[in-house]
PANU-548630 format. One record per atom (N, C-alpha, C): residue in one letter; atom name; x, y negated, z negated. Coordinates in nm, 3 decimals, m for minus. Example, Ala and Ser with C-alpha at 12.3 -4.5 7.8 and 13.67 -1.06 7.14 Angstrom:
<pts>
+------+------+---------+---------+---------+
| rest | atom |       X |       Y |       Z |
+------+------+---------+---------+---------+
|    A |    N |   1.319 |   0.569 |  m0.780 |
|    A |   CA |   1.230 |   0.450 |  m0.780 |
|    A |    C |   1.320 |   0.330 |  m0.780 |
|    S |    N |   1.285 |   0.225 |  m0.708 |
|    S |   CA |   1.367 |   0.106 |  m0.714 |
|    S |    C |   1.290 |  m0.003 |  m0.787 |
+------+------+---------+---------+---------+
</pts>
This chain:
<pts>
+------+------+---------+---------+---------+
| rest | atom |       X |       Y |       Z |
+------+------+---------+---------+---------+
|    X |    N |   1.862 |   5.462 |  m4.941 |
|    X |   CA |   1.918 |   5.347 |  m5.011 |
|    X |    C |   1.806 |   5.247 |  m5.040 |
|    X |    N |   1.800 |   5.201 |  m5.159 |
|    X |   CA |   1.694 |   5.109 |  m5.203 |
|    X |    C |   1.742 |   4.965 |  m5.191 |
|    X |    N |   1.657 |   4.878 |  m5.132 |
|    X |   CA |   1.691 |   4.737 |  m5.118 |
|    X |    C |   1.657 |   4.664 |  m5.247 |
|    X |    N |   1.753 |   4.590 |  m5.297 |
|    X |   CA |   1.729 |   4.514 |  m5.419 |
|    X |    C |   1.761 |   4.367 |  m5.393 |
|    X |    N |   1.681 |   4.280 |  m5.451 |
|    X |   CA |   1.708 |   4.137 |  m5.443 |
|    X |    C |   1.814 |   4.105 |  m5.547 |
|    X |    N |   1.920 |   4.037 |  m5.506 |
|    X |   CA |   2.025 |   4.004 |  m5.604 |
|    X |    C |   1.972 |   3.911 |  m5.712 |
|    X |    N |   2.025 |   3.926 |  m5.830 |
|    X |   CA |   1.979 |   3.843 |  m5.942 |
|    X |    C |   2.014 |   3.697 |  m5.919 |
|    X |    N |   2.126 |   3.671 |  m5.861 |
|    X |   CA |   2.168 |   3.535 |  m5.830 |
|    X |    C |   2.199 |   3.531 |  m5.680 |
|    X |    N |   2.157 |   3.426 |  m5.614 |
|    X |   CA |   2.191 |   3.416 |  m5.473 |
|    X |    C |   2.082 |   3.348 |  m5.393 |
|    X |    N |   2.079 |   3.380 |  m5.266 |
|    X |   CA |   1.994 |   3.312 |  m5.171 |
|    X |    C |   1.846 |   3.334 |  m5.196 |
|    X |    N |   1.807 |   3.451 |  m5.238 |
|    X |   CA |   1.665 |   3.486 |  m5.249 |
|    X |    C |   1.608 |   3.466 |  m5.388 |
|    X |    N |   1.681 |   3.408 |  m5.478 |
|    X |   CA |   1.630 |   3.386 |  m5.612 |
|    X |    C |   1.586 |   3.240 |  m5.623 |
|    X |    N |   1.460 |   3.219 |  m5.664 |
|    X |   CA |   1.405 |   3.085 |  m5.676 |
|    X |    C |   1.378 |   3.054 |  m5.821 |
|    X |    N |   1.409 |   2.934 |  m5.860 |
|    X |   CA |   1.379 |   2.889 |  m5.995 |
|    X |    C |   1.260 |   2.796 |  m5.988 |
|    X |    N |   1.173 |   2.802 |  m6.082 |
|    X |   CA |   1.059 |   2.711 |  m6.084 |
|    X |    C |   1.106 |   2.573 |  m6.127 |
|    X |    N |   1.037 |   2.471 |  m6.076 |
|    X |   CA |   1.071 |   2.334 |  m6.106 |
|    X |    C |   1.024 |   2.299 |  m6.247 |
|    X |    N |   1.099 |   2.215 |  m6.318 |
|    X |   CA |   1.052 |   2.169 |  m6.449 |
|    X |    C |   0.920 |   2.093 |  m6.433 |
|    X |    N |   0.839 |   2.097 |  m6.534 |
|    X |   CA |   0.706 |   2.035 |  m6.532 |
|    X |    C |   0.711 |   1.887 |  m6.496 |
|    X |    N |   0.804 |   1.811 |  m6.554 |
|    X |   CA |   0.809 |   1.668 |  m6.530 |
|    X |    C |   0.852 |   1.636 |  m6.386 |
|    X |    N |   0.937 |   1.717 |  m6.326 |
|    X |   CA |   0.980 |   1.690 |  m6.190 |
|    X |    C |   0.865 |   1.717 |  m6.093 |
|    X |    N |   0.789 |   1.822 |  m6.115 |
|    X |   CA |   0.677 |   1.853 |  m6.027 |
|    X |    C |   0.576 |   1.739 |  m6.024 |
|    X |    N |   0.546 |   1.682 |  m6.140 |
|    X |   CA |   0.448 |   1.574 |  m6.143 |
|    X |    C |   0.500 |   1.448 |  m6.073 |
|    X |    N |   0.632 |   1.422 |  m6.080 |
|    X |   CA |   0.686 |   1.304 |  m6.014 |
|    X |    C |   0.687 |   1.321 |  m5.862 |
|    X |    N |   0.693 |   1.444 |  m5.814 |
|    X |   CA |   0.692 |   1.467 |  m5.670 |
|    X |    C |   0.556 |   1.435 |  m5.609 |
|    X |    N |   0.451 |   1.449 |  m5.686 |
|    X |   CA |   0.317 |   1.429 |  m5.633 |
|    X |    C |   0.260 |   1.291 |  m5.661 |
|    X |    N |   0.336 |   1.205 |  m5.724 |
|    X |   CA |   0.288 |   1.069 |  m5.745 |
|    X |    C |   0.326 |   0.987 |  m5.622 |
|    X |    N |   0.237 |   0.986 |  m5.526 |
|    X |   CA |   0.262 |   0.919 |  m5.399 |
|    X |    C |   0.201 |   0.780 |  m5.405 |
|    X |    N |   0.277 |   0.685 |  m5.353 |
|    X |   CA |   0.225 |   0.549 |  m5.352 |
|    X |    C |   0.116 |   0.534 |  m5.246 |
|    X |    N |   0.041 |   0.428 |  m5.254 |
|    X |   CA |  m0.067 |   0.403 |  m5.160 |
|    X |    C |  m0.014 |   0.392 |  m5.018 |
|    X |    N |   0.106 |   0.339 |  m5.003 |
|    X |   CA |   0.164 |   0.322 |  m4.870 |
|    X |    C |   0.193 |   0.455 |  m4.805 |
|    X |    N |   0.222 |   0.557 |  m4.883 |
|    X |   CA |   0.251 |   0.689 |  m4.828 |
|    X |    C |   0.122 |   0.763 |  m4.793 |
|    X |    N |   0.013 |   0.735 |  m4.862 |
|    X |   CA |  m0.113 |   0.804 |  m4.836 |
|    X |    C |  m0.172 |   0.761 |  m4.703 |
|    X |    N |  m0.172 |   0.633 |  m4.675 |
|    X |   CA |  m0.221 |   0.582 |  m4.548 |
|    X |    C |  m0.113 |   0.490 |  m4.491 |
|    X |    N |  m0.089 |   0.496 |  m4.363 |
|    X |   CA |   0.016 |   0.410 |  m4.305 |
|    X |    C |  m0.015 |   0.262 |  m4.328 |
|    X |    N |   0.085 |   0.191 |  m4.375 |
|    X |   CA |   0.070 |   0.047 |  m4.396 |
|    X |    C |   0.096 |  m0.025 |  m4.265 |
|    X |    N |   0.008 |  m0.112 |  m4.227 |
|    X |   CA |   0.025 |  m0.190 |  m4.106 |
|    X |    C |   0.077 |  m0.327 |  m4.144 |
|    X |    N |   0.191 |  m0.360 |  m4.089 |
|    X |   CA |   0.251 |  m0.489 |  m4.115 |
|    X |    C |   0.214 |  m0.581 |  m3.998 |
|    X |    N |   0.158 |  m0.694 |  m4.031 |
|    X |   CA |   0.120 |  m0.790 |  m3.926 |
|    X |    C |   0.246 |  m0.848 |  m3.865 |
|    X |    N |   0.258 |  m0.837 |  m3.733 |
|    X |   CA |   0.373 |  m0.894 |  m3.663 |
|    X |    C |   0.335 |  m1.029 |  m3.605 |
|    X |    N |   0.426 |  m1.122 |  m3.614 |
|    X |   CA |   0.403 |  m1.256 |  m3.561 |
|    X |    C |   0.483 |  m1.272 |  m3.432 |
|    X |    N |   0.416 |  m1.322 |  m3.331 |
|    X |   CA |   0.481 |  m1.350 |  m3.204 |
|    X |    C |   0.485 |  m1.501 |  m3.183 |
|    X |    N |   0.597 |  m1.551 |  m3.132 |
|    X |   CA |   0.606 |  m1.695 |  m3.111 |
|    X |    C |   0.506 |  m1.741 |  m3.004 |
|    X |    N |   0.456 |  m1.860 |  m3.022 |
|    X |   CA |   0.360 |  m1.916 |  m2.926 |
|    X |    C |   0.429 |  m1.962 |  m2.799 |
|    X |    N |   0.554 |  m2.005 |  m2.810 |
|    X |   CA |   0.630 |  m2.051 |  m2.693 |
|    X |    C |   0.734 |  m1.946 |  m2.656 |
|    X |    N |   0.767 |  m1.931 |  m2.528 |
|    X |   CA |   0.867 |  m1.832 |  m2.488 |
|    X |    C |   1.006 |  m1.869 |  m2.539 |
|    X |    N |   1.087 |  m1.767 |  m2.565 |
|    X |   CA |   1.224 |  m1.787 |  m2.611 |
|    X |    C |   1.311 |  m1.839 |  m2.497 |
|    X |    N |   1.294 |  m1.780 |  m2.378 |
|    X |   CA |   1.375 |  m1.818 |  m2.263 |
|    X |    C |   1.291 |  m1.799 |  m2.138 |
|    X |    N |   1.301 |  m1.892 |  m2.045 |
|    X |   CA |   1.231 |  m1.882 |  m1.917 |
|    X |    C |   1.338 |  m1.875 |  m1.808 |
|    X |    N |   1.336 |  m1.768 |  m1.731 |
|    X |   CA |   1.432 |  m1.751 |  m1.624 |
|    X |    C |   1.363 |  m1.774 |  m1.490 |
|    X |    N |   1.427 |  m1.848 |  m1.404 |
|    X |   CA |   1.374 |  m1.871 |  m1.270 |
|    X |    C |   1.401 |  m1.746 |  m1.186 |
|    X |    N |   1.302 |  m1.702 |  m1.110 |
|    X |   CA |   1.316 |  m1.581 |  m1.030 |
|    X |    C |   1.258 |  m1.602 |  m0.890 |
|    X |    N |   1.320 |  m1.689 |  m0.809 |
|    X |   CA |   1.269 |  m1.708 |  m0.673 |
|    X |    C |   1.297 |  m1.583 |  m0.589 |
|    X |    N |   1.199 |  m1.541 |  m0.514 |
|    X |   CA |   1.215 |  m1.423 |  m0.429 |
|    X |    C |   1.184 |  m1.293 |  m0.497 |
|    X |    N |   1.129 |  m1.297 |  m0.616 |
|    X |   CA |   1.091 |  m1.174 |  m0.686 |
|    X |    C |   0.968 |  m1.116 |  m0.616 |
|    X |    N |   0.979 |  m0.992 |  m0.569 |
|    X |   CA |   0.869 |  m0.927 |  m0.499 |
|    X |    C |   0.755 |  m0.897 |  m0.595 |
|    X |    N |   0.634 |  m0.923 |  m0.550 |
|    X |   CA |   0.515 |  m0.893 |  m0.630 |
|    X |    C |   0.463 |  m0.756 |  m0.587 |
|    X |    N |   0.530 |  m0.650 |  m0.634 |
|    X |   CA |   0.496 |  m0.513 |  m0.597 |
|    X |    C |   0.496 |  m0.427 |  m0.723 |
|    X |    N |   0.383 |  m0.369 |  m0.755 |
|    X |   CA |   0.367 |  m0.291 |  m0.877 |
|    X |    C |   0.463 |  m0.172 |  m0.880 |
|    X |    N |   0.495 |  m0.112 |  m0.767 |
|    X |   CA |   0.573 |   0.011 |  m0.763 |
|    X |    C |   0.724 |  m0.011 |  m0.762 |
|    X |    N |   0.769 |  m0.133 |  m0.744 |
|    X |   CA |   0.913 |  m0.160 |  m0.746 |
|    X |    C |   0.960 |  m0.186 |  m0.888 |
|    X |    N |   1.078 |  m0.138 |  m0.918 |
|    X |   CA |   1.139 |  m0.164 |  m1.049 |
|    X |    C |   1.255 |  m0.261 |  m1.025 |
|    X |    N |   1.226 |  m0.389 |  m1.032 |
|    X |   CA |   1.324 |  m0.491 |  m0.996 |
|    X |    C |   1.397 |  m0.549 |  m1.116 |
|    X |    N |   1.364 |  m0.503 |  m1.235 |
|    X |   CA |   1.430 |  m0.549 |  m1.357 |
|    X |    C |   1.494 |  m0.432 |  m1.428 |
|    X |    N |   1.612 |  m0.455 |  m1.485 |
|    X |   CA |   1.677 |  m0.351 |  m1.565 |
|    X |    C |   1.757 |  m0.418 |  m1.676 |
|    X |    N |   1.740 |  m0.369 |  m1.798 |
|    X |   CA |   1.809 |  m0.423 |  m1.915 |
|    X |    C |   1.914 |  m0.322 |  m1.957 |
|    X |    N |   2.040 |  m0.364 |  m1.963 |
|    X |   CA |   2.148 |  m0.272 |  m1.997 |
|    X |    C |   2.173 |  m0.267 |  m2.147 |
|    X |    N |   2.250 |  m0.167 |  m2.188 |
|    X |   CA |   2.286 |  m0.154 |  m2.330 |
|    X |    C |   2.385 |  m0.262 |  m2.372 |
|    X |    N |   2.444 |  m0.332 |  m2.276 |
|    X |   CA |   2.539 |  m0.440 |  m2.306 |
|    X |    C |   2.472 |  m0.577 |  m2.305 |
|    X |    N |   2.340 |  m0.578 |  m2.318 |
|    X |   CA |   2.263 |  m0.703 |  m2.329 |
|    X |    C |   2.265 |  m0.785 |  m2.201 |
|    X |    N |   2.258 |  m0.717 |  m2.086 |
|    X |   CA |   2.253 |  m0.786 |  m1.958 |
|    X |    C |   2.125 |  m0.747 |  m1.886 |
|    X |    N |   2.066 |  m0.844 |  m1.820 |
|    X |   CA |   1.945 |  m0.823 |  m1.743 |
|    X |    C |   1.981 |  m0.832 |  m1.596 |
|    X |    N |   1.948 |  m0.728 |  m1.520 |
|    X |   CA |   1.970 |  m0.728 |  m1.375 |
|    X |    C |   1.835 |  m0.748 |  m1.309 |
|    X |    N |   1.830 |  m0.839 |  m1.211 |
|    X |   CA |   1.705 |  m0.872 |  m1.144 |
|    X |    C |   1.728 |  m0.868 |  m0.993 |
|    X |    N |   1.642 |  m0.793 |  m0.923 |
|    X |   CA |   1.648 |  m0.789 |  m0.777 |
|    X |    C |   1.560 |  m0.899 |  m0.720 |
|    X |    N |   1.622 |  m0.996 |  m0.653 |
|    X |   CA |   1.551 |  m1.109 |  m0.595 |
|    X |    C |   1.575 |  m1.110 |  m0.445 |
|    X |    N |   1.474 |  m1.083 |  m0.367 |
|    X |   CA |   1.478 |  m1.075 |  m0.221 |
|    X |    C |   1.601 |  m0.996 |  m0.177 |
|    X |    N |   1.711 |  m1.059 |  m0.134 |
|    X |   CA |   1.830 |  m0.985 |  m0.089 |
|    X |    C |   1.940 |  m0.982 |  m0.194 |
|    X |    N |   1.921 |  m1.044 |  m0.307 |
|    X |   CA |   2.026 |  m1.058 |  m0.408 |
|    X |    C |   1.995 |  m0.975 |  m0.533 |
|    X |    N |   2.103 |  m0.940 |  m0.601 |
|    X |   CA |   2.090 |  m0.881 |  m0.735 |
|    X |    C |   2.166 |  m0.974 |  m0.829 |
|    X |    N |   2.093 |  m1.035 |  m0.921 |
|    X |   CA |   2.152 |  m1.130 |  m1.014 |
|    X |    C |   2.155 |  m1.070 |  m1.154 |
|    X |    N |   2.256 |  m1.114 |  m1.231 |
|    X |   CA |   2.272 |  m1.069 |  m1.370 |
|    X |    C |   2.255 |  m1.188 |  m1.463 |
|    X |    N |   2.195 |  m1.162 |  m1.578 |
|    X |   CA |   2.186 |  m1.263 |  m1.683 |
|    X |    C |   2.233 |  m1.200 |  m1.812 |
|    X |    N |   2.333 |  m1.260 |  m1.874 |
|    X |   CA |   2.388 |  m1.210 |  m1.999 |
|    X |    C |   2.316 |  m1.276 |  m2.115 |
|    X |    N |   2.245 |  m1.197 |  m2.194 |
|    X |   CA |   2.166 |  m1.252 |  m2.304 |
|    X |    C |   2.254 |  m1.304 |  m2.417 |
|    X |    N |   2.373 |  m1.249 |  m2.432 |
|    X |   CA |   2.463 |  m1.295 |  m2.539 |
|    X |    C |   2.520 |  m1.433 |  m2.511 |
|    X |    N |   2.559 |  m1.456 |  m2.386 |
|    X |   CA |   2.622 |  m1.583 |  m2.352 |
|    X |    C |   2.526 |  m1.680 |  m2.285 |
|    X |    N |   2.417 |  m1.630 |  m2.225 |
|    X |   CA |   2.323 |  m1.715 |  m2.153 |
|    X |    C |   2.367 |  m1.746 |  m2.011 |
|    X |    N |   2.475 |  m1.684 |  m1.965 |
|    X |   CA |   2.528 |  m1.711 |  m1.832 |
|    X |    C |   2.464 |  m1.620 |  m1.729 |
|    X |    N |   2.442 |  m1.675 |  m1.610 |
|    X |   CA |   2.386 |  m1.599 |  m1.498 |
|    X |    C |   2.491 |  m1.590 |  m1.389 |
|    X |    N |   2.493 |  m1.475 |  m1.319 |
|    X |   CA |   2.587 |  m1.458 |  m1.209 |
|    X |    C |   2.525 |  m1.368 |  m1.103 |
|    X |    N |   2.578 |  m1.375 |  m0.982 |
|    X |   CA |   2.529 |  m1.292 |  m0.872 |
|    X |    C |   2.614 |  m1.167 |  m0.865 |
|    X |    N |   2.550 |  m1.051 |  m0.871 |
|    X |   CA |   2.621 |  m0.924 |  m0.863 |
|    X |    C |   2.653 |  m0.892 |  m0.717 |
|    X |    N |   2.553 |  m0.903 |  m0.631 |
|    X |   CA |   2.576 |  m0.875 |  m0.488 |
|    X |    C |   2.466 |  m0.936 |  m0.404 |
|    X |    N |   2.494 |  m0.949 |  m0.275 |
|    X |   CA |   2.396 |  m0.995 |  m0.178 |
|    X |    C |   2.389 |  m0.890 |  m0.069 |
|    X |    N |   2.269 |  m0.840 |  m0.042 |
|    X |   CA |   2.252 |  m0.733 |   0.055 |
|    X |    C |   2.230 |  m0.788 |   0.194 |
|    X |    N |   2.289 |  m0.720 |   0.292 |
|    X |   CA |   2.274 |  m0.760 |   0.432 |
|    X |    C |   2.140 |  m0.711 |   0.483 |
|    X |    N |   2.066 |  m0.794 |   0.554 |
|    X |   CA |   1.932 |  m0.755 |   0.601 |
|    X |    C |   1.935 |  m0.686 |   0.736 |
|    X |    N |   2.048 |  m0.684 |   0.803 |
|    X |   CA |   2.051 |  m0.621 |   0.937 |
|    X |    C |   2.075 |  m0.473 |   0.932 |
+------+------+---------+---------+---------+
</pts>
């Protein structure tokens, strides 16, 4: 049995019209080299949170930002939450040291 490529179907390719091929290769300068957009950072902080009892330990992960816009901070024996949407702070729990 001889294998034949169907005249119409998956394996038949049509060549692109001349004008479309030329438009595909007209790349803007931004596409040739990545454009770097200068980002501006504010000189003053947006918000300053007090964190008494925050351990100065490189290996501890005492901050966590949730998908619900809340920041959890471990401070000495407490875990406090700060809601970025409302600006309210609350205590999640206090751990017993004994």
